[in-house]
C-alpha positions as a printed NumPy array, in Angstrom:
array([[ 26.127,  -1.048,  -0.286],
       [ 23.261,   0.575,  -2.18 ],
       [ 22.335,  -0.929,  -5.539],
       [ 20.269,   1.175,  -7.926],
       [ 19.004,   0.807, -11.467],
       [ 17.785,   3.982, -13.146],
       [ 16.219,   4.503, -16.542],
       [ 15.17 ,   7.776, -18.137],
       [ 14.362,   7.193, -21.81 ],
       [ 14.272,  10.89 , -22.709],
       [ 17.726,  12.327, -23.365],
       [ 16.525,  15.933, -23.057],
       [ 14.43 ,  17.159, -20.145],
       [ 10.831,  16.431, -21.19 ],
       [  7.955,  18.862, -20.913],
       [  5.31 ,  17.927, -18.335],
       [  1.868,  19.384, -18.96 ],
       [ -1.152,  19.197, -16.659],
       [ -4.431,  20.099, -18.316],
       [ -7.757,  20.344, -16.451],
       [-10.528,  18.475, -18.271],
       [-14.27 ,  18.917, -17.88 ],
       [-14.826,  15.229, -17.275],
       [-12.971,  11.955, -17.366],
       [-14.245,   8.383, -17.512],
       [-13.945,   6.267, -14.348],
       [-10.221,   6.228, -13.644],
       [ -9.739,   2.476, -13.562],
       [-11.516,   2.129, -16.924],
       [ -8.65 ,   4.045, -18.551],
       [ -5.901,   1.596, -17.618],
       [ -4.172,  -0.546, -20.238],
       [ -3.668,  -4.27 , -19.838],
       [  0.066,  -3.841, -19.128],
       [  1.955,  -1.42 , -16.897],
       [ -1.053,  -0.272, -14.877],
       [ -0.381,   2.255, -12.109],
       [ -3.163,   3.058,  -9.675],
       [ -4.05 ,   4.823,  -6.437],
       [ -7.835,   5.183,  -6.359],
       [-10.443,   5.409,  -3.599],
       [-14.162,   6.064,  -4.168],
       [-13.485,   7.02 ,  -7.768],
       [-10.874,   9.674,  -6.952],
       [ -7.092,   9.51 ,  -7.063],
       [ -4.568,   8.816,  -9.797],
       [ -3.982,   6.279, -12.533],
       [ -1.04 ,   6.18 , -14.906],
       [  0.722,   4.22 , -17.603],
       [  3.882,   4.302, -19.67 ],
       [  7.333,   5.01 , -18.258],
       [  9.164,   8.306, -18.586],
       [ 11.648,   7.296, -15.873],
       [ 12.181,   4.464, -13.43 ],
       [ 14.306,   3.796, -10.361],
       [ 14.948,   0.458,  -8.666],
       [ 16.919,   0.802,  -5.471],
       [ 17.953,  -1.237,  -2.441],
       [ 20.479,  -1.145,   0.357],
       [ 21.282,   1.251,   3.207],
       [ 20.024,   4.719,   2.425],
       [ 17.651,   3.449,  -0.288],
       [ 14.869,   5.923,   0.506],
       [ 17.259,   8.844,   0.831],
       [ 18.703,   7.917,  -2.56 ],
       [ 15.194,   7.704,  -4.025],
       [ 14.278,  11.117,  -2.591],
       [ 17.425,  12.673,  -4.081],
       [ 16.721,  11.012,  -7.432],
       [ 13.138,  12.318,  -7.505],
       [ 14.177,  15.83 ,  -6.457],
       [ 16.821,  15.883,  -9.183],
       [ 14.602,  14.404, -11.867],
       [ 11.487,  16.5  , -11.148],
       [ 13.577,  19.644, -10.644],
       [ 14.984,  19.321, -14.158],
       [ 11.592,  19.132, -15.884],
       [  9.873,  21.892, -17.81 ],
       [  6.477,  21.977, -16.095],
       [  3.235,  23.578, -17.257],
       [  0.776,  22.85 , -14.424],
       [ -2.379,  24.93 , -14.734],
       [ -4.037,  23.263, -11.744],
       [ -1.4  ,  23.077,  -8.961],
       [ -3.245,  20.665,  -6.665],
       [ -1.844,  17.579,  -4.91 ],
       [ -1.198,  15.002,  -7.607],
       [ -1.009,  17.405, -10.556],
       [  2.245,  18.099, -12.36 ],
       [  5.041,  15.492, -12.25 ],
       [  4.152,  12.398, -10.228],
       [  6.076,   9.273,  -9.286],
       [  4.333,   6.07 ,  -8.224],
       [  6.259,   4.036,  -5.65 ],
       [  6.221,   0.552,  -4.181],
       [  8.763,   0.25 ,  -1.383],
       [ 10.123,  -3.053,  -0.109],
       [  9.051,  -4.192,   3.331],
       [ 12.766,  -4.184,   4.133],
       [ 14.186,  -1.38 ,   1.947],
       [ 17.753,  -2.45 ,   2.769],
       [ 17.394,  -6.055,   1.605],
       [ 14.518,  -5.761,  -0.88 ],
       [ 14.132,  -3.78 ,  -4.078],
       [ 11.915,  -0.69 ,  -4.107],
       [ 10.425,   0.509,  -7.388],
       [  9.673,   4.107,  -8.459],
       [  7.932,   4.781, -11.783],
       [  7.247,   8.141, -13.453],
       [  4.348,   7.553, -15.882],
       [  4.127,   9.156, -19.296],
       [  0.413,   9.707, -18.729],
       [ -1.456,  10.377, -15.47 ],
       [ -5.191,  10.969, -15.148],
       [ -6.349,  12.338, -11.81 ],
       [ -9.526,  13.33 , -10.043],
       [ -9.798,  15.206,  -6.726],
       [-12.911,  16.804,  -5.227],
       [-14.689,  16.349,  -8.54 ],
       [-11.973,  18.122, -10.575],
       [-10.287,  16.007, -13.265],
       [ -7.024,  16.49 , -15.13 ],
       [ -4.548,  14.824, -17.457],
       [ -0.775,  15.088, -17.02 ],
       [  1.465,  14.093, -19.9  ],
       [  5.223,  13.758, -20.225],
       [  6.118,  14.769, -23.762],
       [  3.729,  15.882, -26.467],
       [  0.719,  13.605, -25.961],
       [ -2.638,  15.321, -26.494],
       [ -4.848,  15.112, -23.341],
       [ -7.983,  14.964, -25.495],
       [ -6.591,  11.985, -27.366],
       [ -5.697,  10.276, -24.084],
       [ -9.322,  10.412, -22.931],
       [-10.736,   9.59 , -26.372],
       [ -8.558,   6.537, -26.932],
       [-10.606,   3.369, -27.515],
       [-10.648,   0.994, -24.563],
       [ -8.366,  -2.002, -24.591],
       [ -9.979,  -5.35 , -25.425],
       [-11.783,  -6.818, -22.409],
       [ -9.893,  -9.319, -20.262],
       [-10.225, -12.978, -21.148],
       [-12.049, -15.22 , -18.641],
       [ -9.648, -16.655, -16.091],
       [-11.032, -20.168, -16.273],
       [-10.17 , -22.582, -13.495],
       [ -8.164, -21.333, -10.501],
       [ -5.7  , -23.605,  -8.726],
       [ -4.356, -22.731,  -5.276],
       [ -1.26 , -24.076,  -3.553],
       [  0.467, -23.442,  -0.23 ],
       [  3.234, -20.871,  -0.245],
       [  6.23 , -20.868,   2.083],
       [  4.371, -22.673,   4.894],
       [  1.358, -24.953,   4.921],
       [ -1.384, -24.097,   7.45 ],
       [ -0.154, -26.539,  10.1  ],
       [  3.422, -25.256,   9.892],
       [  2.218, -21.651,  10.045],
       [  0.169, -22.431,  13.171],
       [  3.315, -23.89 ,  14.717],
       [  5.088, -20.629,  13.948],
       [  2.295, -18.745,  15.739],
       [  2.707, -20.997,  18.781],
       [  6.446, -20.321,  18.791],
       [  5.817, -16.583,  18.529],
       [  3.421, -16.637,  21.495],
       [  6.066, -18.484,  23.534],
       [  8.588, -15.752,  22.723],
       [  6.073, -13.102,  23.742],
       [  5.261, -14.926,  26.994],
       [  8.999, -15.111,  27.714],
       [  9.192, -11.319,  27.475],
       [ 11.263, -11.17 ,  24.278],
       [  8.748,  -8.827,  22.619],
       [  5.145,  -7.593,  22.851],
       [  3.899,  -8.291,  19.318],
       [  5.001,  -9.762,  16.011],
       [  3.144,  -9.775,  12.705],
       [  3.339, -13.094,  10.891],
       [  2.355, -13.316,   7.226],
       [  1.425, -16.182,   4.918],
       [  1.485, -16.466,   1.156],
       [ -0.81 , -18.433,  -1.11 ],
       [ -0.048, -19.32 ,  -4.729],
       [ -2.711, -19.109,  -7.428],
       [ -2.619, -20.114, -11.089],
       [ -5.387, -19.495, -13.623],
       [ -6.029, -20.826, -17.113],
       [ -5.583, -17.314, -18.594],
       [ -3.35 , -14.327, -17.73 ],
       [ -4.348, -12.356, -14.617],
       [ -5.353,  -9.052, -16.174],
       [ -4.829,  -6.253, -13.602],
       [ -7.767,  -4.239, -15.006],
       [-10.262,  -6.932, -14.027],
       [ -8.717,  -7.362, -10.586],
       [ -8.499,  -3.639,  -9.79 ],
       [-12.077,  -2.986, -10.925],
       [-13.436,  -5.787,  -8.758],
       [-11.374,  -4.76 ,  -5.751],
       [-12.551,  -1.157,  -6.065],
       [-16.189,  -2.222,  -6.352],
       [-16.011,  -4.547,  -3.348],
       [-13.833,  -2.319,  -1.141],
       [-14.701,   1.316,  -1.946],
       [-13.249,   2.586,   1.358],
       [ -9.839,   1.088,   0.535],
       [ -7.13 ,   2.503,  -1.717],
       [ -6.94 ,   0.353,  -4.85 ],
       [ -3.28 ,   0.332,  -5.882],
       [ -1.028,  -1.093,  -8.571],
       [  2.7  ,  -0.562,  -9.052],
       [  4.998,  -2.854, -11.029],
       [  2.796,  -5.932, -10.767],
       [  1.933,  -5.538,  -7.079],
       [ -1.754,  -4.753,  -6.772],
       [ -4.427,  -4.804,  -4.121],
       [ -6.854,  -2.788,  -2.013],
       [ -5.362,  -1.504,   1.215],
       [ -7.471,  -0.191,   4.097],
       [ -4.439,   1.311,   5.844],
       [ -3.155,   4.813,   5.052],
       [  0.408,   4.915,   6.306],
       [  0.947,   8.626,   5.696],
       [ -0.534,  11.469,   3.655],
       [  1.283,  14.804,   3.309],
       [ -0.376,  17.969,   2.01 ],
       [  1.915,  20.927,   2.564],
       [  2.859,  20.638,   6.255],
       [ -0.278,  18.669,   7.158],
       [  0.081,  14.934,   7.843],
       [ -2.548,  12.253,   8.35 ],
       [ -2.679,   8.49 ,   8.752],
       [ -5.234,   5.736,   9.378],
       [ -3.882,   3.057,  11.72 ],
       [ -5.48 ,  -0.389,  11.702],
       [ -4.84 ,  -3.283,  14.07 ],
       [ -7.301,  -5.702,  15.619],
       [ -9.535,  -7.648,  13.249],
       [-12.805,  -9.572,  13.384],
       [-14.699, -11.431,  10.651],
       [-18.114, -10.347,   9.387],
       [-21.248, -12.293,  10.21 ],
       [-24.904, -12.384,   9.2  ],
       [-27.653, -10.41 ,  10.897],
       [-27.41 , -10.239,  14.674],
       [-24.175, -12.229,  14.604],
       [-22.508,  -9.398,  12.68 ],
       [-23.467,  -6.934,  15.422],
       [-22.209,  -9.347,  18.077],
       [-18.83 ,  -9.702,  16.348],
       [-18.513,  -5.917,  16.061],
       [-19.262,  -5.387,  19.758],
       [-16.843,  -8.153,  20.708],
       [-14.051,  -6.542,  18.702],
       [-14.568,  -3.171,  20.398],
       [-14.578,  -4.869,  23.801],
       [-11.631,  -7.224,  23.172],
       [ -8.728,  -6.481,  25.527],
       [ -6.382,  -8.445,  23.24 ],
       [ -7.355,  -6.537,  20.091],
       [ -7.339,  -3.158,  21.823],
       [ -3.87 ,  -3.85 ,  23.21 ],
       [ -2.647,  -4.838,  19.738],
       [ -4.193,  -1.682,  18.303],
       [ -2.627,   0.552,  20.951],
       [  0.821,  -0.827,  20.098],
       [  0.311,   0.093,  16.423],
       [ -0.874,   3.624,  17.216],
       [  1.902,   4.207,  19.737],
       [  4.589,   3.11 ,  17.277],
       [  3.361,   5.53 ,  14.595],
       [  2.991,   8.426,  17.035],
       [  6.444,   7.856,  18.521],
       [  8.012,   7.881,  15.042],
       [  6.197,  11.059,  13.939],
       [  6.564,  13.12 ,  17.127],
       [ 10.047,  14.508,  16.343],
       [  8.748,  15.845,  13.016],
       [  5.543,  17.472,  14.248],
       [  4.64 ,  20.697,  15.998],
       [  1.186,  19.205,  16.585],
       [  0.151,  15.547,  16.644],
       [ -3.27 ,  14.179,  17.58 ],
       [ -4.422,  10.6  ,  18.111],
       [ -7.835,   9.868,  19.68 ],
       [ -7.825,   7.788,  22.852],
       [-10.537,   5.41 ,  21.612],
       [-10.44 ,   3.502,  18.304],
       [-13.35 ,   3.345,  15.897],
       [-14.655,   0.454,  13.822],
       [-13.787,   0.288,  10.132],
       [-16.27 ,  -2.015,   8.419],
       [-15.264,  -3.677,   5.149],
       [-17.012,  -6.291,   3.059],
       [-15.165,  -9.215,   4.631],
       [-13.75 ,  -8.019,   7.975],
       [-13.83 ,  -5.244,  10.564],
       [-10.801,  -3.451,  12.003],
       [-10.129,  -1.215,  14.943],
       [ -9.092,   2.091,  13.383],
       [ -7.541,   5.35 ,  14.602],
       [ -7.092,   8.524,  12.542],
       [ -3.831,  10.313,  13.413],
       [ -3.261,  13.908,  12.27 ],
       [ -0.335,  16.272,  12.645],
       [  1.437,  19.385,  11.406],
       [  5.136,  19.375,  10.579],
       [  7.497,  21.878,  12.134],
       [  7.892,  24.91 ,   9.914],
       [ 11.662,  25.143,  10.387],
       [ 14.643,  23.22 ,  11.711],
       [ 15.989,  19.924,  10.384],
       [ 12.744,  18.02 ,  10.987],
       [ 10.66 ,  20.752,   9.382],
       [ 12.461,  20.16 ,   6.102],
       [ 11.749,  16.431,   6.042],
       [ 10.191,  15.228,   2.804],
       [  7.535,  12.561,   2.504],
       [  9.968,   9.735,   1.722],
       [ 12.   ,  10.606,   4.826],
       [  8.816,  10.558,   6.888],
       [  7.788,   7.233,   5.381],
       [ 11.193,   5.813,   6.246],
       [ 10.824,   7.1  ,   9.81 ],
       [  7.444,   5.463,  10.455],
       [  7.927,   2.194,   8.545],
       [  7.691,  -0.524,   9.675],
       [  4.993,   0.213,  12.24 ],
       [  3.821,  -2.3  ,  14.797],
       [  0.844,  -2.954,  12.495],
       [  3.016,  -4.805,   9.951],
       [  6.135,  -5.812,  11.92 ],
       [  5.577,  -5.781,  15.686],
       [  7.119,  -4.169,  18.724],
       [  9.824,  -3.563,  19.759],
       [ 10.669,  -3.304,  16.073],
       [ 14.138,  -4.898,  16.153],
       [ 13.013,  -7.842,  18.277],
       [  9.9  ,  -8.356,  16.158],
       [ 11.917,  -8.272,  12.93 ],
       [ 14.259, -10.938,  14.315],
       [ 11.381, -13.214,  15.3  ],
       [  9.7  , -12.602,  11.949],
       [ 12.865, -13.631,  10.084],
       [ 13.16 , -16.776,  12.189],
       [  9.548, -17.94 ,  11.981],
       [  7.898, -16.624,   8.82 ],
       [ 10.007, -18.455,   6.185],
       [  8.784, -15.902,   3.641],
       [ 10.394, -13.319,   1.385],
       [  7.849, -10.509,   1.653],
       [  9.305,  -8.477,  -1.183],
       [  7.116,  -5.377,  -1.375],
       [  4.194,  -6.912,   0.545],
       [  3.403,  -4.813,   3.665],
       [  5.747,  -2.092,   2.4  ],
       [  4.697,   1.487,   1.665],
       [  2.917,   2.001,  -1.658],
       [  1.554,   5.207,  -3.16 ],
       [  2.601,   8.372,  -4.975],
       [  4.579,  11.596,  -4.577],
       [  4.422,  14.805,  -6.595],
       [  7.069,  17.449,  -7.261],
       [  5.725,  19.725,  -4.495],
       [  6.296,  17.017,  -1.895],
       [  2.621,  16.148,  -1.473],
       [  1.594,  12.526,  -1.662],
       [ -0.081,   9.512,  -0.125],
       [  1.336,   6.174,   0.968],
       [ -0.572,   3.173,   2.208],
       [  0.665,  -0.223,   3.273],
       [  0.588,  -2.906,   0.589],
       [ -1.953,  -5.204,   2.223],
       [ -4.76 ,  -7.383,   0.812],
       [ -2.598,  -7.726,  -2.257],
       [ -0.956, -10.034,  -4.757],
       [  2.292,  -9.969,  -6.684],
       [  1.755, -10.986, -10.298],
       [  4.393, -13.369, -11.58 ],
       [  6.853, -12.018, -14.156],
       [  7.591, -15.545, -15.406],
       [  3.985, -16.773, -15.684],
       [  1.314, -14.118, -16.347],
       [ -1.378, -16.57 , -15.201],
       [  0.151, -16.898, -11.702],
       [  0.431, -14.747,  -8.593],
       [  1.319, -14.827,  -4.894],
       [ -1.347, -13.648,  -2.467],
       [ -0.363, -12.312,   0.967],
       [ -2.096, -11.991,   4.324],
       [ -0.863, -11.527,   7.879],
       [ -2.016, -10.854,  11.394],
       [ -0.621,  -9.527,  14.638],
       [  0.429, -12.058,  17.255],
       [  0.266, -10.926,  20.884],
       [ -0.045, -12.611,  24.261],
       [ -3.064, -14.882,  24.191],
       [ -3.163, -15.294,  20.409],
       [ -4.727, -18.595,  19.339],
       [ -3.144, -20.214,  16.258],
       [ -6.436, -21.477,  14.814],
       [ -8.075, -18.073,  15.236],
       [ -5.109, -16.313,  13.626],
       [ -5.167, -18.787,  10.726],
       [ -8.845, -18.01 ,  10.197],
       [ -8.004, -14.289,  10.172],
       [ -5.492, -14.802,   7.364],
       [ -8.093, -16.782,   5.443],
       [-10.548, -13.892,   5.79 ],
       [ -7.902, -11.486,   4.492],
       [ -7.011, -13.765,   1.57 ],
       [-10.708, -13.726,   0.695],
       [-10.446, -10.035,  -0.237],
       [ -8.271, -10.827,  -3.245],
       [ -9.815, -14.215,  -3.938],
       [-13.179, -12.495,  -4.442],
       [-11.593, -10.37 ,  -7.176],
       [-10.21 , -13.489,  -8.833],
       [-13.328, -15.578,  -8.547],
       [-16.124, -13.011,  -8.812]])
């Protein structure tokens, strides 16, 4: 049974106004200390704050219910959009549970959105806020120093997690499945509240090629674009297969080894194949290169494949909206495994972790149906009970031949992405 909680503070349909502006400060600099919403890469994207409406939904049909809610809500607005580009006009930020049936997905319509695309900036307001005043508002006080950080094991300690990896490899060797993605969590507590502005700014500076996101206390920098929709055009960036960075010649050696690794290439192919198979019914054209490329980040490298497609113009699949498409492709083999049902069963048995919205789709959707969703990776969930605490998440794909110690080291390298933002 679907459970939903909806709030819309405005009794009458509010007016939504998008106003182009000649310039805007760096997007992340505009965010308040509370309620930050973000989807930013290389200085472009969207940030928002305030709540004009909110949906929390779970259960069978959760994404279909969310799509109907957004269509109904955005369709009832009085919109003055002088720009009409992806991300202008009414926008909803979304963070979808890894398991939308069991977990709670969150959709937030901000009262204020500031966007930048291809050098063009704009402000969207719900209600009568003055765009000039939005940009001229004095910055919030700077975050307080975090002080000492204390880390603790999450659901499983390292030895127990390595045992889970061993068990997963045994299931793979027995032919139960080809791949499963096992995640770990790590608990952190600071002396002062974990201000999202500090964390987002540091993540964006360290990982400019990632999408720096924040929705309802879940924030991070994801390298993986699950799905972008612009009109009928679709695109995705699939990642699977990871190697650490090194120094000097060792860095080049690690990169060459990743490209040549049969294990990592097989893991990557499973992730690409799962996305392509899910999108094919919706696309008149779908392209995925045969050979992966290297995506180089500050702490790790990934095998990466850019997938592009064009939706059918007509028929039932041609009318599919972005949330339906997201529901069709998630979870991919990159965050669950393959076959999906078998991998999900093994994950439930071995992971001992409530993922919540970790590894779920995160991003934004506008009233035209355009939007971008990544996967909530390299992220942390800020605690509602203790503002100085958070849960960090990291995972890796387990396939035939996976070594528990090597996989543990991979999760440590992925944790380091967020730890650098905390400690830097």
